[in-house]
N, C-alpha and C positions, 0 to 999 in steps of 0.2 A: 359382478354380483347382482345381476338383474334377474327377475323372474319372468317367465313367459306365461301369459294368462291361460293359454290352453292347458298348460300342465300344472296350474296352481293348485288343483285339487290333490295333487300327489303329496303335498306337504301335510295334509291332514292325517296321512298314514305314516308319516316319518317320525320315528321316535327321537326325542330330544333328550340327551343325557347331560348331566352336570357333574363336574368333579369340583366340589367346593372345599378347598384346603383350609382357608382361613378368611375371616372377615374382621379381624382385629384392627384397631387403629392406634396410632401414636399421637402425641400432642402436636407433632410437626406435620404429619400427613395421615390421611385416612382414606378408606375405601368403603363404599356402601352400595347396596343393591336396591333398586326400586321397581315394583312395590316391595318385593322381598326376594330372597335367594331363589326360591322355587319358581316364581312367576316373573323372573327378572325381565324388565324392558329397558331399564336404564342402569348404567354403572357410573357412579360418581367418584372421581378422584379429586381430593381436596387437601390443600395445606393452608397455611396462614395467609397466603396472598392470592391464590388462584383456585378456581373450582371448574373442573372439566366434566361435562356430562356426555357420556357415550350412549347412543341409542342403538339398540339391537332390533332392527326392523328391516327385513329383506336386505341385510347387509350390516356392516359396522359403520356407524356414522357419528360425526361430532355434532351434537345438538346444542351445546352451550360451552362458552369459554368466558367465565365471569371473573373480573378483577374485584376481589372482595372489598378492598378499601374504598373503591369508587362506585361499585355496583354496576359497572359497565360490562355488558355482555357483548363481546366482540363479534359474535355470530348473529347479533340482532339484524333482522332484515333478510336472513338467509333461511331457506329450508334446511333441515339437517343434511349435511353433506357427507357422502361416503369418503373414507380415507383413501381407499383404493378400489378400482373397478377392474375385474378380471373376466374377460369374455372369451368364449369358445369360438373357433373359426366358423363353425356351422351353427346357424341359428337354432336348429332342432336340438343340438347338444347343449345349447346355452340356457339351462333351466335354473340357473342361480344356485345359491349355497344355503343350506340350512344350518342352524346353530348346532354344533356338535358337542362342544365341551367348553367349560370355563374353569380356569384354575387361577387362584390368586396366591400371593406370597408377600411376606413382610420380612425385609432384611434391614436391620438398623432403622434408619429414618426413611427408608425407601419402601413404598408400596407398589405392587405391580399386579397386573391381571393379564392373562393370556386367553384369547378367544380363538378357538379353532373351529373352522367351518369346512364342510365338504358338501358336494352335490349329491342328491339322491339318485341321479341318473348315471348309469354305468359308463356312458361315453364321456363323462366329465370326471376324470380320476384325480383332479387336483384337490389337495388338502391345503387350506390356507390358515396359517396361524399368525394372528396379530397380537403383539405384546405391548402394553402401555404401562409406563412407570412414572412415578412422581415422587420427588424427595423434597427436602426443605427449599430447594430452588423452585422457581416458577415454571421451568420448562417441563413440558410433557414429552417424554421419550416414547417414540413409536418405532417398532420393528415389525417387519413382515417377512415371513418365511413361507415358501411355496414348495410343496412336494408333489411330484408326479407319481401317483401310486398305481399307475396302469398295470393291469394284469391281462392275460389272454382271455378270449371268450367273446360271446355276443358277436358284434360285427367284425371283430378282428381276431385272427387266430393267435397272433403274438402281441405282446405289450407294445404300445405305440408311443412315439415321441409326440409331444403336444406343443403347438405354437399358440400362445394365448395373446390376446389383445389387452393392453394395460393402459389405464389412465389414472389420474389422481384428482378426482373431483374436488376434494377439499382445497387443494392448491389451485387448481385450474378454473374452477367455477365459483370461487369465493367472490362475494360482492361486499365492498365496504363503501356504502353510500353510493353516490353517482358514479357509474362505471367509467364515464368519460374523465373523471377526476382521479382515477386510480393510477398508481404507478407500480412498476415491477422491477425489482433488482434481480437480474437473472444471469446465469452463466451463458456465455456465447460459445466459446471454443477453448479448449485446453485451459490456459490460465487467464483468460479474458472474461470480464464481466461488464454489464452495461445496465443502465436504467432505461427501460422501455425499448431502446434501439441503440445500436452502436454507431449510428450515423454521426452523432455529435462528439462523443468521446467514449473512451473505455477505461476500465480499471484493468491493470495487468499485475499478475502475481508471480508465481514460480512456474510450475508445470502441471500437467494433467494428473500426475500421480499424487499430488498433494491434495488435502481437503480443500473444498471449494467454499466460497463465500455463501452464507445462507441465501436462499431465495426469500425475498421480502416483498410482501404485497401491502401497500399502504395508501392512505388517502390523507393528504395534508389538511384539507378543509375539515375532514371528520376528526383529525388528530388521532388517528389510530391505524394500526397495521398488525399483521401477523407474519412472523418469519418462520421458515422451515429450514433448519440447518441440517442438511443431508451429510452425514459423516461417512456413510457407506452406501454404495449403490451398485447393483448388478446391471443397471440400465445406464447407458451414457446420457448424461444430462447436459445438453448444449442446445441453445435456441438462437434463431436468427433475430427475433424480436419478440415483443410481448404478444403479438397475434399468433405467432408460432407456438409460444408457450401455452396459451389458453386452449389451443386446438390440437396439440400434439397427442398422438397415440403411440404407444411403444409395443414392440413385439418381444416375447420371451419364449425361446424354444428349450424344452427340457426332455431329456431322455427318460425312459422308464426307471423309476427309483431315484431320480435325481432330485436333490433338495437344493433350493436356491434361496439364500438370504438376499432378498431383492432390494430392501432399503432399510436404513437405520437413520432416524431423523429426530431432531429436537424441535419442538413446536412451542412458540411463545407469542401470545398476543401482547401488544405494547402500544403505548401512546407515542406520538412523534413519527419520524420517518425512518429510513433505512439505517441511520447511524446506530440505532439500538442493536440491529443485527450485526453491524460492523464491530461494535464493542464486544458482543458475545463471541464473535469469531476470533477476535484478537485474544481474548481471555482464553478461549479453548486452545488455540494454537500455541500460545506462550506457555500454557500449563504443561505441555508435553515436550518442552524444548530445554536442552541443556546449555546454559549460558557460561559454562566454565571458561572457555577461551575468550569470551567477551569481557571477563573480569580482570584480565591481565593488564599490567600498566601500559604496555605498548599500544593496546587497543584504544585507550582513552586519547592518546596523542594522535594515533592514526585516524580516529573518527573525526578529528578536526581538520583533516587534509581534504580540501575541496578541489583544488586545481592540480591535475597531474600532467606530466609530459611523457609521451612515448618517445624515448631518446634512442634513435638509431645511431649506434656508435660510429658508423662510417659516414654519417651525414656531415656536411661541412658546417652546420650550425653548432656542432659540439666538437668536431675533430678538425685539426689543422694538418693537412697532408704534408705541407712543407716542413714543419717542425716535428711531425709525427707525435704530436701531443694533443691532449684534450684541453680545450679552452673553456674550462668549467665556469670560471668567474664571469667572463664575458658573456657566455651562454646564459647564465642566470640574470645578468644585467639586462640583456636583450629580452629575456622572458618577462622581467619586471616592466620594461617599457611597452612591450607588445600586448601582454595579457594580464598585467597586474601582478605577475610573479607566479612561481610554481611552489606547490607544497611538497610534492614528491616527484621523483623521476623513476621511470622504468628503463633500465639500461638493457638494450637489445643488442646482442653481440654476434649471433651465429647466422641464422637464416637471413638471406638466401645463400650464404657462402658455404654452409655445411653441405657436404656431399662432393665437393671438388677434390678432396683427398680423404684420407682415413681418419682425420681428426673428428672428434665429436664435440658436443657443446661444452664439455668440461675442459678439453684440451685447448680450445680456442681462447679461453680466458687467459691462458699463459702467454698467448701471442699478441694480446692487446698491448698498446704502448705502456711500458712499465710492468707488464705482467700483473700478477695478483697484488703485489706490493704497490704498484702504481694505481691500481683500481682502489685499493684500500685508502690511499692518500686522497683520491678524488672523493670517496665517500666521506672522509673526515672533513674535507673542504665544504662539501654540501651540508654536512651536519652543522658546521660552524656558521652557516648562513640559514639555519633552521629548516633545511630541506631534507626530507627522508629519501632513501634510495632503496629501490627494489631490484631484484634480479629475476630472470625468468627460469622456468623449468619446462622442458619440452618432452613429453612422454613419447612422442613419435620418433625421436632421435635414436636410430638403431645402428649407427655407424660401427659401434664396437660391441654391440649386443651385451652391454654391461648388465650384470645382475645386482650391482651395488649402487644403482643410480641414486637412491635416496641418501645413502651415505656420502656419495660424491657431492650432491647438492648441499648437504649439511657442511661438508668440508669447505666448499666455496663460501657459504654464508659466514662461517667462522673466520675465514681468512680475510674477507673484505669488510666485515662488519655491517653488512646490509640489514635493513629493517624488515624486509619482507620478501616473499617469493610470489611471483606471478605464475599461475598455473595455466600455461598456454594450451589452448584448445580444450581445456578441462572445465567441468562444472562441479567437481568434487575432488576430495583428496582421500587417499588411503590413510587409515589410522597409523599404519606402519611408517608412512612418510612423515606424518606429524610427529610421531615418537622419535624418529631419527633426528629431526631438526631440534626437537626439544632437548635432546641429550647435549647438544653443543650450545644452544641458546633458546630457552623457552619463550623469550620475548621477541618472537618473529611472527609477522602477520602472513597469513595465506590469503591470496586474492585470486579468484578464478576468472577466466575469460568468459565462460558461460554462466548463466544464472543458476545458482545451486538450488536444489530442492531443500525441503526443510531438514532432512536428515544430514545432508552435506553441509548445510549452513552452520551446523554446530561446530565444525572444524574450520570452515572457510568463512572468515569474518568480514570479507570484502569481496566485491564482484563488479564486473563490468555490466553495464546495461546497454546492450547493443541490439535491442529488440526491433530495430528498424522502424516500421510503421507505427509501433507503439510509442517508443521513446522520442521519435523525431516528429511528433505531432502534438499540437496543443488542442484542448486542455486535458490530455490523457493523464491519468493518475497512477503513479507507481505504488500500488497497494502494499507491496513488500516493504517499502520504505516506511509506511505508517504502522505496519504490524511489528516490524523489527527496526526501530530507530537506531539501535546499537550497531546494525550492519551498515557498512559504508558502501554506498552504491555510486558508481561514476558513469555518467552518460557518454556514449561515444558512437559516432557514425563515420568511419574513416573515409568512405567513398562518397559521402554526400557533397553536393556542390552548393547546397543552401542549408545553413545550419542555424538560422536564427531561432527556429522553433525548438531545436535541440537545446539551445541555451536557455530559452524561456522555460522549457520543461524542467531544467535543472533548478532554476530559481523558484519555480512553482512548487516542485516537490522537495526542495531542500536537499538535492543530491549533488554529487560532484560532477566535474567535467574533465575529459581527457583531451589534451592538445596533441594531435598527431598530424603532422604535415608532411614528413618525409616517410612515405610508405614503402620502405625497402628500396629506396632510390627513385620512386615515382612521387613527384611533389604535388600536393593538393593543399595550397595555402588557404588559410582563413582570410576572408575579405576584410577590408578596413572596417566595415561596419560591424562585422562579427567580432573583430578584435575589440572594438569599442564596447560592444555588448558584454563581452567576457570581462573586460576591466570593471565595468559597472556591477556585473554579477558578483565578481570576486570580492569587491569592497563590501557589498551588502551582506553576503553570507558570512564573511569573516567578522565583520563588526557586530553582527547579530547572531553569532553562532550559539550564544547562551540560550536563545529561543529556538533556533533551527534544530538544535540537538535535544529538544524537549523529549521527555519520555512519553508524552501523550499528545502527539500531533493529531489533528483532526482533518480528514479529507473532506473537501467540498462542503463547507458549512453553508447552511441555508442563507439565502440573501433575497433581496427584493426585486431582482431582475432575472429574466430568463436567459439573457445573453452573458451573464457574469458567472465566473467559476472562481471560487475562493477557497484556499486551504488556510489552516490556522496552525501556528506553532507557538503554543503558550508557555511562558516561563513565569517565575514568581512575580517579576516586576516588568514584564514585557510580553507583547504578543505580536508575532509577525503574521501579516495577512497578505500573501502573494495573490494578486488579482489578475485575471485574464478575461478580456472581452472577446467573445466569439462573434464573428460576422460584423466586425466593425465597419467594413466597407459598405454595409447596407444601412448604416445609421446616417440620418440626415436631419437637418433643421426642418425640412418640409414635413417629415413625419413626426416631428417632436419626440424623437426617441434617442437623442444624444445622451451620453453618460454624464448627466448633470443632476444634482439633487441627491436625495436619500438612496442608499443602496445596501446598507448592512446594519442590522441591529447588533449592538455589543452590550456586554454585561461586565464592564470593568469598573473599578472605583471612580468616583466623581472627579478625583484630582488627576486622572489620566488625560492625555491629549494625543493627537494622531498626526503623523507626517508620512507623506508618500515619498519615500527615499529613492524611488526609481525616477519619478518625474519632478521631484523637488518642489512639492507644494504642500501647504498645510491643509489638512482635511478637517472640515468644519464638523461640529456636533450639534444635533438638534434633539431637544427633549420633548417628548409628547406622551401623555398618559402614563407617566412613570417609566417610559422606555427611552433608551438612548440610541440614536441613529447617526451613522456616519454619512457625510455629505460631500460629494465632489463639488467644490465651488465653481469650477470650470472644467471643461472636458479635458481629460488627460491627453498628453501629447503622443501617447503610444498605446498599443493594445494591451501592454503589460503595465501593471502598477505593483508596488510593494509597500504596503502600509504598516508602519510600526506604531503600536500603541504602547505608551509608557508614562510613568508619573511625570507630571510637570514639575521640573526642578529648576531649570535655568530661568534667570531673570535678565533680560537684555533691554537696555534703554539706550536710545540714540540721542545724543546731545550734539547738534550740528554734525561734525564729522567724527565724533568720538563715540565708540560703543562702550557702555559700562555694563560689565557682565558679572553676575554673582549667582550663587546656588543657594537654594532654600535648605537643602539637606547636604551635609558633607559627604563626599565620596572618597574612599580610599584609593591611593595610587591614581589620582585624578589629574586630568589636563584639559585645557580648553583648546579646541582646534577651530581655526577660522579658515574655511575653504570657500572658494568661489566655484561657480558652475559655468563651464564652457557652454555657451548657448548653441554652439554648432554640434557638439558631441554629447552634451548632457553629462559629461564626465566631471568629477570633482578635481579641483586643483588646489593643493595644499599651500596655504599662504603663511599663516602664523600659528605657532603652538605656544600656549601660555601654561606654565606649570601651575598646579593647584586647580581650584574650582572657582576662581574669580580673577578679574583683571580688567584693564582698559585697553582698547585698540583704537589708534588714530588712523582712520581710513585714508586721510590725505597723504600718509606716508607709505601707503601700499600701492604698488603698481597694479591697478585693477584694469586689466585688459578687457575683461568682460564683466563689468559691474552689473550684470543682469540679476543674479541672486547671490547672496552670501549665506553660508551655512555656519551657524554657531553650534558646535558639537561638544557635549560634555562626555569625556571618555574615562572609563575605568580600565587602566592599562590600554588595551586595544579594543575594548568592548564599548559599544555605544550605550550611554545611559540616558541621554536626552539630546534633543536637537531642536533648534529654532531656525526657521527659514525667513530671511529678510529679503524682500524684493525692493531693490534700490533703483530700479529702472536703468536708463542709459546715461545718467549723469556722469561726467568725468570730473575727478577731483584734481584741483590745482596743487 
């Protein structure tokens, strides 16, 4: 939409026509023309919170975006910026666009104006219509439609296809204060997003077919930003980094008569950082989602299942070949010892055996030890120990070319009493499959191996997270987990030889883990250190699931250090802050950049205190200028921390060798747990459990092998309500 000086005189002879349908206003939103309708230069869309000024001057530009309550104009410091620039491939043809028509409309509380432009030059046949809408919300909706109206004549005998060069100056050239202090939340590829560059971390979501996170441009020092929530685009929007974003030009080829809806976008200036855009995105996505299957009773229980085991039924950890029996209880005992226990098991029974004869996945169930009745007994034993059981469904099994596969799977589910179905190789389910299972038991969970898109996730309420470089790297953020906390995600990387970051990622994002060591006969054991990490992870997520299952988790809360990444899982009387330090190996006393001192501002009640339950240390609090900051009193022992904020309830007094324990506020179904910390593994060892919320403990009567630290924990059932860390040193008690 640029003009060539040589041809500028042509515009004096070009007629400009207006179609003014209405200029009425409502109390909530209104539309006005300046100086008037006939000589319009500016169009103002305004409601009770925002005022947007659109300038018509050699293009359609945003000249102002004012927040009425504060008077802040978020475009201050910028020249008016064109919403979209459309250039012709040959500079002689690139003569710009004249104003052709304006049409406004009012529907309910929504006011809109459509501005249509075309060039006076016959070799530029594009007609561009931009529509702007404003309702009681603060977002300005912007849509662009381009029509190639080419006809034959002049230089061409036949109508021609047009390839235009497109950029978005408002997004790409926007300046918010010092350019060096600006940041960009941008899409990178498919379902990945980053801030400035993907080199440190990425957000990952579902897939390319689903809506993307808004592009957000912000400056923390200026405390302002503008997001562009692109809900539809004919141009693939994916950038390698912020430099690519600000400089990228796009191509659009249109055949004669072809009309392209090139972009639909919601624009909102805001104070703060990209979290405003995230909340808008979350609201938008969830408003178009059907949560019916997430409201079923089984989902509430399943959502609390964090540690899963892929159980290869021919593996010797579950199957005893000498007795031809499944050793379920011993298997679960060993799982408790090695990993802290399993919440659910996936029973894998056919591959790689299927195909050796004419049996299919449904026949093979009958040939397992005890058949279907034996399998039902094993499921009942697992249920008695609080473990859920899932069975698989393989769409690729064509041994018998059955046409009633859905009914067969439903039959097996009913016969064995399983809690859910694992959709092998699938990332979605047919509604017919869901209906077939619902007929025999509507309380069955569907879990997919692939990550479902938004449509599929309405039926599939759990999924594996095996995104490789995404889920097996810290501090990457599983955005899907934060948009849909109801959906149960489990991290897995079956072939990885190093899985510590996979475990950290689960703790960081509040997702589950899948233990899979027997990969169809190929053994890939977790290392001793990984087993320790999983034990520690399991205890934390289970004891704090009241917060981890929060409806409003917050990804990457702002903090005081560039090398820290912190998520937040807030509940009514608790907040979990998983903390990860990136580049810890570069931290040194020499550079005075160790993780000691203030690192996070919090806004919880004054009676709250904070404990790092991963490294077992008390987190200090500092008050300054009315603000509360968390402080690491000493450098954490690990790159990972997990800080729990909660009301201070426990009172612990040490009188010689006796601990006197009481609670300020009674807690229902309460108990006091006295645990020690093994200083070699940092795992908790349970020593004493006192019923109620008070009592005395004589330390001299406890065999304290590692009296390094003692944890006094107030529990409500199996949920942590408060914790006090006592550092007793290395003294041995007689």
